[in-house]
C-alpha positions, 0 to 999 in steps of 0.5 A: 176296782183297785188303784193299781188297775186304775193306774194301769188302764189310765197309763195304757190309754194315755200311752197310746195317745202320747205315741200318736201326738207326742204329748198329752200323757198327763192330761189323758191319764189325769182325766181317768185318774182324777176321779178315784186316785189321790192327787198326791199320787196321781200328779207324780205318776202323770209326770213319770208316765209322760217322761217314760212315754217320751223316752219310748217315742224318742227311740221309736220316732227320730225327727231330729232336735231342730235346735234352731226351733227348740232352744228358746222353748228349753231356755224358757222352761229352765226358768219356769220349772223352779217357779212351778215348784215354788208355786206348787204349795200355794196353788189353788188347783180348781182356779188353775183348772177353770182358767186354763180349761176355759182357754183351751176349749175356747181357743182350740175350738176356734182353731178347729172351726176355722180351716185356716187361721193366719199364722203368728210370725211376730215375737220371734225367739222371745215369744217362743221362750215365753211359751217354754217358760209357761210349759216349764211352770206347768210341768211340776204343777200338773204335768201338762208341760206340752199344752202351751207349746202344742198350741203355740206350734200350731199357731206358728204353722210348724209342719208335722215333723217340726211340730213333733220334733219340738214337742217331743224333745221339749217334753223329754227334756222338761219332764226329765228335769221335773222327774229329777225335781220330784225325786229331790223334793221327795214327791217321787220315792221308793214307796212309789216303786210298785206304782211306777212299775205298773205305769211303765209296764202298762204304757209300753205297748200302747205307746209303740202302737201309737207311734206307728199310727203317727207315722202314717198320719197326714199333716191335716189329720195330725193337726186336728188330732192335736187340737181335739186333744187340747179341747178334751184336756180343757173339758177334763180340767173344767169337769174336774174343777167343777166336781171338786168345787160343787 
């Protein structure tokens, strides 16, 4: 199967998942692309696809900016994105995936196994900004800008619409900045025009369908969907890292 078809299939499936959850394009797409595509191509395509999907979600599902919740995350991300760009040449991707994948599988599995964990109420805006910084660092490194905020929003006890508003708007802002950064550093350029067109075209209808599914979901179903996606992302990272190392 050609790279174009792999790109299209990964983008379509990831677009559906992102439409439902408000994040997770990069982790789903990379779980498919990582087996055959060159990471030099897959990484910027994951960021671009995640950004384009967020634009569609922002048009389809308007949950407001929730500025009082959102601003610390964005402030942290503004600091984190340049750090991630500087770390990119020095990153050991396998160690990164092993550590992060293990944390996601352990933490999110525990949250799924426990019906009601106590919410984290301390730390305030400083803790939220720290999570945003982590998401900003991860954006250029992997495109997984939404992982840390998604888990933190669940721990904070946000309701369905608050969770979606924070995650959707955070990802839209962070991924927009990361796409611009990738263009500036030459990681996304005219030579990628065909691939970007394939990714964008393949995810449009699935993303719209996913947004329709989200509207009809209960709060409990939404929380479980997010946590299962995070567990799946962790398993995918572990498999990819071990595959490369072995």
